[in-house]
C-alpha positions as CSV (number, residue, x, y, z in Angstrom):
1,M,2.9,-5.4,66.2
2,N,3.3,-2.0,68.2
3,N,4.8,0.9,66.3
4,N,8.0,1.0,67.8
5,N,8.6,-2.8,66.9
6,R,7.1,-1.6,62.7
7,R,9.5,1.3,63.0
8,L,12.7,-0.7,64.2
9,I,12.1,-3.1,61.5
10,I,11.8,-0.4,58.6
11,N,15.0,1.1,59.8
12,F,16.5,-2.4,59.3
13,I,15.1,-2.5,55.9
14,M,16.8,0.5,55.0
15,A,20.1,-0.4,56.1
16,F,19.6,-3.2,54.4
17,S,18.0,-1.8,51.3
18,V,20.9,0.8,50.8
19,A,24.0,-2.2,51.4
20,A,22.5,-4.4,48.8
21,F,21.8,-1.3,46.2
22,L,25.0,-0.6,45.9
23,P,26.9,-3.2,44.6
24,M,24.1,-3.7,42.3
25,M,24.9,-0.3,41.0
26,A,28.5,-0.7,40.7
27,H,27.4,-3.9,38.7
28,A,24.9,-2.2,36.2
29,S,27.5,0.6,35.3
30,E,30.0,-2.2,34.3
31,T,27.3,-3.5,31.8
32,E,27.8,-3.0,27.9
33,P,25.2,-3.0,25.4
34,V,25.4,-6.0,23.4
35,I,26.5,-4.4,19.5
36,T,26.4,-5.5,16.4
37,D,28.5,-5.6,13.3
38,E,26.6,-3.0,11.9
39,G,27.5,-0.9,15.2
40,E,24.0,-0.3,16.7
41,E,22.4,-1.8,19.5
42,F,20.6,-5.1,19.1
43,L,17.4,-5.8,20.8
44,E,15.5,-8.7,20.5
45,E,11.8,-8.1,19.9
46,E,9.1,-11.4,21.1
47,V,5.6,-10.8,21.5
48,A,4.6,-11.1,24.9
49,P,2.6,-13.9,26.2
50,P,-0.5,-13.6,28.0
51,D,0.3,-12.0,31.8
52,L,-1.0,-15.0,33.9
53,R,-0.2,-13.2,37.1
54,V,-2.9,-13.3,39.6
55,I,-3.7,-10.2,41.5
56,P,-4.0,-10.6,45.1
57,K,-7.2,-10.7,48.0
58,G,-8.6,-7.1,48.5
59,I,-7.5,-5.4,45.2
60,S,-9.9,-3.4,43.0
61,I,-9.8,-1.2,40.2
62,D,-11.7,2.3,40.3
63,G,-13.9,0.3,43.0
64,V,-14.6,-3.0,41.0
65,D,-13.1,-6.4,42.9
66,V,-10.4,-7.7,40.7
67,S,-9.4,-10.4,43.7
68,G,-8.2,-13.5,42.2
69,M,-8.5,-12.5,38.5
70,T,-5.2,-12.3,36.5
71,V,-3.8,-9.4,34.7
72,E,-5.3,-10.6,31.2
73,D,-8.9,-10.4,33.1
74,A,-8.3,-7.5,34.8
75,K,-7.7,-5.4,31.7
76,L,-10.7,-6.3,30.2
77,V,-12.5,-4.9,33.2
78,V,-10.8,-1.6,32.9
79,E,-11.8,-1.7,29.0
80,Q,-15.7,-2.4,30.1
81,T,-15.2,0.4,32.5
82,Y,-14.5,2.9,29.6
83,S,-17.3,0.9,27.3
84,K,-19.9,3.2,29.1
85,Y,-18.4,6.4,27.3
86,D,-19.4,4.2,23.9
87,D,-22.5,6.2,23.1
88,I,-20.5,9.9,24.2
89,V,-20.3,12.0,20.9
90,F,-17.5,14.5,20.6
91,T,-17.8,17.3,17.9
92,L,-14.5,18.4,15.9
93,K,-15.3,21.8,14.2
94,A,-13.6,24.2,11.8
95,N,-13.9,26.2,9.0
96,D,-18.0,26.3,9.6
97,K,-17.5,22.1,9.2
98,D,-17.8,19.2,11.5
99,V,-16.5,15.6,12.2
100,T,-18.2,13.4,14.8
101,A,-15.9,11.1,17.0
102,T,-16.5,8.3,19.3
103,R,-14.3,8.0,22.2
104,Q,-12.1,4.8,20.4
105,D,-11.8,7.9,17.8
106,L,-10.0,9.9,20.2
107,G,-8.4,7.2,22.4
108,L,-10.0,7.8,25.4
109,C,-8.7,5.3,27.9
110,A,-7.2,4.6,31.1
111,K,-3.8,6.9,31.1
112,N,-2.3,4.8,34.0
113,S,-2.6,1.6,31.3
114,D,-0.3,-0.1,33.9
115,V,-2.6,-0.2,36.7
116,T,-3.4,-4.1,36.2
117,V,0.1,-4.9,36.4
118,Q,0.3,-2.7,39.6
119,A,-2.5,-4.4,41.0
120,A,-0.8,-7.7,40.3
121,T,1.9,-7.0,41.9
122,Y,0.9,-5.2,44.9
123,G,3.0,-6.0,47.7
124,N,5.6,-7.8,45.3
125,S,7.0,-4.5,43.5
126,G,9.2,-1.8,44.5
127,N,11.3,-1.4,47.3
128,L,11.6,-3.4,50.8
129,I,9.8,-0.5,52.6
130,A,7.0,-0.5,50.2
131,R,6.5,-4.0,49.4
132,Y,6.9,-4.7,53.6
133,M,3.8,-2.2,54.2
134,A,1.9,-3.6,51.3
135,A,2.0,-6.7,52.6
136,A,1.2,-6.2,56.0
137,D,-1.7,-4.2,54.3
138,I,-2.7,-7.5,52.6
139,E,-2.2,-9.8,55.9
140,A,-4.1,-7.4,57.9
141,G,-6.7,-7.5,55.5
142,R,-7.3,-3.9,54.3
143,K,-8.0,-3.2,51.0
144,K,-6.6,-1.4,48.2
145,N,-8.3,0.6,45.3
146,F,-6.3,1.6,42.1
147,K,-7.7,4.8,40.9
148,L,-8.4,5.0,37.0
149,S,-6.6,8.3,35.5
150,T,-9.1,8.9,32.4
151,G,-6.7,10.1,29.3
152,C,-6.1,9.6,25.9
153,N,-4.0,7.5,23.6
154,M,-2.0,10.2,21.9
155,S,-1.2,7.6,18.5
156,A,-4.9,6.9,18.4
157,L,-5.9,10.6,18.9
158,V,-3.1,11.8,16.4
159,S,-4.4,9.3,13.7
160,F,-7.8,10.0,13.7
161,L,-7.0,13.6,13.6
162,E,-4.8,13.2,10.1
163,I,-8.3,11.6,8.6
164,A,-10.5,14.4,10.2
165,C,-8.6,17.0,9.1
166,M,-9.1,15.7,5.4
167,E,-12.7,17.0,5.8
168,L,-11.9,19.9,7.9
169,D,-9.2,21.5,6.2
170,D,-9.9,24.0,3.0
171,E,-6.2,23.2,2.0
172,P,-4.7,25.9,-0.7
173,R,-4.5,25.7,-3.9
174,N,-1.1,26.1,-4.9
175,N,0.0,28.4,-7.9
176,Y,0.4,26.1,-11.1
177,L,1.2,26.3,-14.9
178,V,-0.6,26.3,-17.9
179,K,1.4,24.8,-20.9
180,N,0.4,26.2,-24.3
181,G,2.8,24.8,-27.2
182,S,6.0,25.5,-25.5
183,E,5.2,27.9,-23.6
184,F,4.4,27.8,-19.6
185,T,2.1,30.6,-18.2
186,F,2.0,31.1,-14.4
187,M,-1.1,31.0,-12.8
188,E,-1.8,32.0,-8.8
189,G,-3.1,29.9,-6.8
190,N,-4.9,30.7,-3.2
191,S,-4.3,30.4,0.8
192,G,-6.1,28.0,2.7
193,V,-6.9,27.7,6.4
194,V,-5.9,24.4,7.9
195,V,-6.2,22.6,11.3
196,M,-3.0,23.2,13.6
197,Q,-3.2,19.0,14.4
198,S,-0.3,19.2,16.8
199,K,-2.4,22.0,19.4
200,A,-5.5,20.1,18.7
201,A,-4.5,16.7,19.8
202,S,-2.6,18.4,23.1
203,D,-5.8,20.7,23.6
204,I,-8.2,17.6,23.3
205,A,-5.8,15.3,25.4
206,E,-5.8,18.1,27.9
207,Y,-9.8,18.5,28.1
208,I,-10.0,14.9,28.6
209,E,-7.5,14.3,31.3
210,H,-8.8,17.8,33.7
211,E,-11.7,18.9,32.6
212,W,-14.0,16.7,30.9
213,D,-17.4,16.3,32.8
214,E,-18.4,12.8,31.0
215,K,-21.0,14.4,28.4
216,D,-21.1,15.3,24.8
217,H,-18.7,18.0,23.8
218,I,-17.6,20.2,21.1
219,F,-14.1,20.7,20.3
220,E,-13.5,24.3,18.0
221,L,-10.1,23.6,16.9
222,T,-7.4,26.2,16.3
223,T,-6.5,26.6,12.7
224,E,-3.9,28.9,10.7
225,I,-3.5,30.2,7.2
226,K,-1.5,28.0,4.7
227,E,-0.2,29.9,2.0
228,P,0.2,28.2,-2.0
229,L,3.1,26.7,-2.5
230,G,5.3,27.7,-5.9
231,T,6.8,31.4,-6.3
232,R,6.8,32.9,-9.7
233,E,10.5,32.4,-9.8
234,E,10.5,28.9,-8.5
235,L,7.5,27.7,-11.3
236,A,10.0,29.4,-14.0
237,E,12.7,26.9,-13.8
238,I,10.6,24.3,-15.2
239,K,11.4,24.4,-18.9
240,D,13.4,21.3,-19.3
241,L,12.0,17.6,-20.9
242,M,13.5,15.4,-18.1
243,G,11.9,12.2,-18.7
244,S,9.3,11.1,-21.8
245,C,7.0,7.8,-22.3
246,V,4.9,6.9,-25.3
247,T,2.6,3.7,-25.7
248,D,0.2,2.8,-28.2
249,F,-3.4,2.3,-27.9
250,K,-4.8,2.6,-31.4
251,T,-6.0,-0.8,-31.5
252,S,-8.6,-0.1,-28.5
253,A,-12.1,-0.1,-28.4
254,A,-14.0,3.1,-28.3
255,G,-14.9,2.6,-24.6
256,R,-11.0,1.8,-23.5
257,K,-10.1,5.0,-25.4
258,Q,-12.3,7.3,-23.5
259,N,-11.3,5.7,-20.2
260,V,-7.6,6.2,-21.0
261,T,-7.9,10.0,-22.7
262,N,-9.9,11.0,-19.3
263,A,-7.9,9.8,-16.8
264,V,-5.1,11.3,-18.8
265,G,-6.8,15.1,-18.3
266,F,-7.0,14.4,-14.6
267,I,-2.9,14.1,-14.5
268,N,-2.0,16.4,-17.0
269,G,-0.8,19.8,-15.5
270,T,-0.2,18.3,-12.6
271,V,2.9,20.1,-10.3
272,L,4.8,18.3,-7.8
273,Y,6.6,20.6,-5.2
274,P,10.0,18.8,-3.9
275,G,9.2,16.1,-1.6
276,E,5.1,16.2,-2.8
277,E,3.8,13.1,-3.5
278,M,1.1,11.9,-5.8
279,S,-1.6,8.8,-5.7
280,V,-2.6,8.0,-9.4
281,H,-5.6,6.4,-8.3
282,Q,-6.3,9.3,-6.0
283,V,-6.3,11.7,-9.2
284,I,-8.3,9.6,-11.2
285,S,-10.6,8.3,-9.1
286,P,-14.0,7.7,-8.7
287,M,-14.4,5.2,-11.9
288,T,-17.5,6.2,-12.4
289,E,-19.8,7.0,-15.6
290,E,-20.4,10.7,-14.0
291,N,-16.7,11.3,-13.7
292,G,-16.2,10.6,-17.2
293,Y,-15.7,6.5,-17.2
294,A,-17.2,3.9,-19.7
295,L,-16.8,0.3,-19.6
296,A,-13.9,-1.4,-20.9
297,G,-11.9,-4.9,-20.4
298,S,-9.8,-4.9,-17.4
299,Y,-8.1,-8.2,-15.0
300,E,-10.1,-9.4,-12.3
301,N,-9.2,-12.4,-10.4
302,G,-7.2,-13.8,-13.3
303,T,-9.6,-12.8,-16.0
304,T,-10.7,-10.3,-18.3
305,V,-14.2,-8.5,-17.4
306,D,-16.1,-5.7,-18.5
307,T,-15.4,-2.8,-15.6
308,I,-16.2,0.9,-15.6
309,G,-12.9,2.4,-16.3
310,G,-11.4,-0.6,-18.2
311,G,-7.9,0.4,-19.8
312,I,-6.6,3.1,-17.1
313,C,-3.7,0.8,-16.2
314,Q,-1.9,2.2,-19.5
315,V,-1.9,5.5,-18.2
316,S,-0.2,4.4,-14.8
317,S,2.3,2.2,-17.1
318,T,2.8,5.0,-19.8
319,L,3.6,7.9,-16.6
320,Y,6.0,5.0,-14.6
321,G,7.8,5.5,-18.2
322,A,8.5,8.7,-17.7
323,V,8.8,8.8,-14.3
324,R,12.0,6.6,-14.7
325,E,13.5,8.9,-17.3
326,A,12.9,11.4,-14.9
327,E,14.4,9.5,-12.3
328,L,11.7,10.6,-10.1
329,G,11.2,8.9,-6.7
330,V,8.3,5.9,-6.9
331,V,6.4,5.2,-3.7
332,T,4.7,2.2,-4.9
333,R,4.2,0.5,-7.5
334,A,2.4,-3.3,-8.5
335,A,2.9,-5.4,-11.6
336,H,-0.4,-6.4,-13.1
337,S,-1.7,-10.3,-12.4
338,M,-0.9,-10.7,-15.9
339,T,0.9,-9.5,-18.9
340,V,-0.1,-6.7,-20.6
341,T,0.6,-5.8,-24.4
342,Y,1.9,-2.1,-24.4
343,V,5.0,-2.6,-22.3
344,E,7.8,-4.6,-21.6
345,P,7.3,-6.9,-18.4
346,S,8.5,-5.1,-15.3
347,K,7.7,-1.6,-17.3
348,D,4.3,-1.7,-16.1
349,A,2.3,-0.2,-13.1
350,A,-1.2,-1.4,-12.3
351,I,-3.8,0.1,-10.5
352,A,-6.8,-1.7,-9.0
353,G,-9.2,0.3,-6.6
354,D,-7.5,0.8,-3.1
355,I,-5.4,-2.6,-3.4
356,K,-2.8,-1.4,-6.1
357,D,-1.6,1.8,-6.8
358,F,1.5,4.0,-8.4
359,Q,2.7,6.4,-6.4
360,I,5.3,9.0,-7.1
361,R,7.1,11.6,-5.2
362,N,9.5,14.6,-6.5
363,N,13.1,13.5,-5.4
364,R,14.2,16.9,-6.6
365,E,15.3,20.1,-5.5
366,T,12.4,22.0,-7.6
367,P,9.1,21.6,-8.8
368,V,8.1,19.3,-11.7
369,Y,5.4,19.5,-14.6
370,I,3.5,16.5,-15.6
371,E,2.1,16.9,-19.2
372,G,0.1,14.3,-20.4
373,Y,-2.2,13.6,-23.4
374,T,-3.7,11.3,-26.1
375,T,-3.7,11.0,-29.9
376,N,-5.6,9.0,-32.0
377,S,-3.0,6.4,-31.7
378,D,-0.7,7.1,-28.7
379,V,-0.5,7.9,-24.9
380,V,1.8,10.4,-23.9
381,F,3.4,11.7,-20.7
382,N,6.1,14.2,-20.6
383,I,7.8,15.7,-17.3
384,Y,9.3,18.9,-17.2
385,G,11.5,20.7,-14.5
386,K,14.8,22.1,-14.0
387,E,17.2,19.7,-15.2
388,D,19.8,19.0,-12.7
389,R,21.7,16.1,-13.9
390,D,25.5,16.0,-15.9
391,P,24.5,15.8,-19.9
392,G,26.8,12.7,-19.9
393,H,24.8,11.1,-17.7
394,K,22.3,8.2,-19.0
395,A,19.6,5.9,-17.0
396,L,18.4,2.6,-19.5
397,Y,16.0,0.4,-18.2
398,I,16.1,-3.3,-19.4
399,T,13.5,-6.3,-19.0
400,E,15.0,-9.5,-17.9
401,V,12.7,-12.5,-17.9
402,T,13.8,-14.8,-15.4
403,S,11.2,-17.9,-15.9
404,V,8.2,-18.5,-18.6
405,T,5.3,-20.4,-17.6
406,V,3.4,-21.9,-20.4
407,Q,-0.6,-21.4,-20.1
408,N,-2.6,-24.6,-20.3
409,T,-5.4,-25.1,-22.7
410,Q,-9.0,-26.0,-22.2
411,W,-10.2,-27.9,-24.9
412,I,-14.2,-27.8,-25.0
413,P,-16.5,-29.9,-27.3
414,D,-19.0,-27.9,-28.6
415,P,-22.1,-29.2,-30.8
416,N,-22.9,-25.8,-32.3
417,I,-19.8,-25.4,-34.6
418,G,-18.8,-28.1,-37.3
419,L,-17.0,-31.2,-36.7
420,G,-13.3,-30.6,-36.5
421,I,-13.3,-27.1,-36.6
422,L,-11.1,-24.9,-34.0
423,Q,-12.1,-22.4,-32.7
424,R,-9.9,-20.1,-30.2
425,V,-12.0,-18.1,-27.5
426,S,-9.2,-16.7,-25.4
427,S,-5.2,-17.0,-26.4
428,G,-4.8,-17.0,-22.9
429,H,-1.5,-15.8,-21.1
430,T,1.8,-16.9,-20.5
431,G,3.0,-16.4,-17.1
432,C,6.4,-15.2,-16.2
433,T,8.8,-13.9,-13.6
434,A,10.5,-10.4,-14.4
435,R,13.0,-8.0,-13.4
436,L,14.1,-4.5,-14.4
437,W,17.5,-3.6,-14.4
438,K,18.7,0.5,-14.4
439,I,21.9,0.9,-16.0
440,V,23.5,4.0,-15.2
441,T,26.2,5.3,-17.7
442,Q,28.4,8.5,-17.3
443,D,30.1,9.3,-20.4
444,G,28.9,6.2,-22.2
445,V,30.9,4.0,-19.0
446,E,28.8,2.0,-16.9
447,E,28.6,3.4,-13.4
448,S,26.0,1.5,-11.5
449,R,23.6,-1.0,-12.4
450,K,20.9,-2.1,-10.2
451,V,17.8,-3.9,-10.0
452,Y,15.1,-1.7,-10.1
453,N,11.8,-3.7,-9.5
454,N,10.9,-7.7,-9.3
455,S,7.5,-8.6,-11.0
456,T,5.4,-11.8,-11.6
457,Y,2.7,-12.7,-13.7
458,N,0.2,-15.1,-13.7
459,P,-0.6,-17.5,-16.8
460,S,-3.9,-18.2,-17.7
461,D,-5.7,-20.5,-19.7
462,R,-6.1,-20.5,-23.7
463,I,-9.7,-21.6,-24.4
464,V,-9.9,-23.7,-27.6
465,H,-14.1,-24.9,-29.0
466,V,-13.7,-27.8,-30.8
467,G,-16.8,-28.6,-33.0
468,V,-18.7,-31.8,-32.4
469,G,-21.8,-30.9,-34.5
470,T,-22.5,-34.0,-36.8
471,E,-25.5,-36.3,-37.5
472,D,-23.4,-39.1,-36.6
473,A,-24.0,-39.7,-33.2
474,G,-21.0,-42.4,-33.2
475,V,-18.4,-39.7,-34.4
476,A,-19.8,-37.4,-32.2
477,A,-19.3,-39.0,-29.3
478,A,-15.8,-40.3,-30.3
479,M,-14.9,-36.8,-30.9
480,T,-16.3,-35.4,-27.6
481,A,-14.5,-38.5,-26.3
482,A,-11.1,-37.4,-27.8
483,V,-11.6,-33.6,-26.9
484,N,-12.2,-34.5,-23.0
485,S,-9.1,-36.2,-22.6
486,Q,-7.5,-33.1,-23.0
487,D,-4.3,-34.1,-25.2
488,P,-3.4,-31.9,-27.9
489,T,-2.2,-35.0,-29.8
490,V,-5.6,-37.5,-29.2
491,I,-7.6,-34.3,-30.2
492,A,-5.6,-33.7,-33.4
493,N,-6.1,-37.5,-34.5
494,A,-9.6,-37.4,-34.5
495,V,-9.8,-34.6,-36.2
496,A,-7.6,-36.0,-38.8
497,T,-9.6,-39.0,-38.6
498,Y,-12.9,-37.4,-38.5
499,A,-12.7,-34.5,-40.4
500,P,-9.5,-34.5,-42.8
501,W,-11.2,-31.9,-44.6
502,V,-11.0,-29.1,-41.7
503,V,-7.7,-26.9,-42.0
504,N,-7.2,-25.3,-38.6
505,S,-5.3,-22.1,-38.3
506,V,-5.4,-22.7,-34.0
507,P,-1.8,-24.8,-33.4
508,Y,-2.7,-27.7,-30.9
509,E,0.5,-26.4,-28.6
510,I,1.6,-23.5,-27.6
511,V,4.5,-21.7,-28.9
512,P,5.4,-19.3,-26.2
513,T,5.9,-15.4,-27.2
514,I,7.7,-14.5,-24.1
515,H,11.2,-16.1,-23.4
516,V,13.6,-16.3,-20.7
517,T,16.4,-13.6,-21.1
518,G,20.0,-13.3,-19.5
519,E,20.8,-10.4,-17.5
520,P,21.7,-7.3,-19.6
521,G,25.4,-7.3,-20.9
522,P,28.0,-4.8,-20.6
523,G,26.1,-1.2,-22.5
524,G,22.3,-2.5,-21.7
525,V,23.0,-5.5,-24.3
526,T,21.1,-8.7,-23.4
527,S,23.4,-11.4,-22.9
528,S,20.8,-13.8,-24.3
529,P,20.0,-13.8,-28.2
530,A,16.1,-14.6,-27.7
531,P,14.3,-11.7,-27.6
532,T,11.3,-10.4,-25.0
533,E,8.4,-10.5,-27.6
534,Q,5.1,-9.0,-26.6
535,A,2.0,-11.3,-25.9
536,P,0.0,-11.8,-29.2
537,T,-3.1,-9.3,-29.5
538,E,-5.4,-11.6,-31.2
539,G,-8.0,-12.7,-28.5
540,V,-6.0,-10.4,-26.0
541,P,-7.2,-7.1,-24.7
542,A,-4.7,-4.5,-23.7
543,I,-6.0,-3.8,-20.2
């Protein structure tokens, strides 16, 4: 095709394109978004299927021939191209400290991430002129190479910087208070030096995109002084008791008391400024002997085991009660796997490593102060601040047990126990589901009620050893067979037959100690006469 003919064809295509595009524009302007009942635009989200479009012949990406590949295959080629930088080390420095990073940490990748789609649609996308020109090039056997433009995935880069700055920053110590009796003493904190994260992200991305020589590099990050929070005047407003909670731990073993007292000490004196959050797990960690913790009972996979730090959940649960009374914000709260003895269902807050945490937020406009301490019998948390609630405002929290699952009994024959004697090794736990209602009244008149949380507690088996110890082999065999039936009636009859002289205090049938209750009635009084009882303390550790 000579140049004159080619020019005529291009002019024709341009004229046709304009004529065809005008009605499309008119139609587009008349299209309205789909509006839901809530008045918001509705966008249907779908998971994109694998892109199986095939790339034409003669196409390469950064010099690698991708002809005949699907878009998905070509994406792997692009990723492999950048894998050559996997051994590159980037060092981020600030405050005489440094953190190393890989290319994945910084999100180093192809900035033109749609290059594989461009390769697959070459000759089939763009305006008619571009399509014609590309199709002519393919037909003539001319090759097309798409260059990769290196840059950073900003989302990955920002996420990494947030973590890295935890090590690089010298955070300020906020001004704080020390409580002596009923008096608060103001204490000055100190300023800190922190990385300017937004600037650091843009500086790193700019360098990678325009200056990087594909070698190791050290980034000196820009920092700024960060002043401590809390003026003397602000902290002077902390004087009102906003919420309080007390739980009993007088029957706890020495190790458990040590753990509870230790963890309470870490939280005591915390000042939370408006909008500030606190993770109980983070504040009281690590759970090590070096950090003051001892072995004590805790829940693990539905059973009770001794762990370093056992008992700390009573700390978070007691704090949860004070937080509710103060009506602070709750970010994260989880129920225990099984019921506990020191609070009613749905009034607990479990701590379990990185799996369960209790996190709170100061939703007030002024700072709050958390006081915590233990006595020989009690765990106490008080929350002080500037009381801005109306004197007639009251918030009542009522547990409603919605279902109960009575635990099973494992009957185990024991030749080391006298014939017919029952020994309860574990009481087990009654399972239940529960919800906590928050009922708000103003001058005694109910204003609102809502479900504050929902909780599920698993049952765990009661374990009872039955004595089959006797010199009479036939009686021992008969008693063992009865026990192995796992039928309490059969076991009771066997005991009555072969050991009628034995008087057992362990019941054959479990009487549940937790009962289904009704939704709280007016004024917060439960509509069902059956109370929510606490689990029995015998054989059940207070986790």
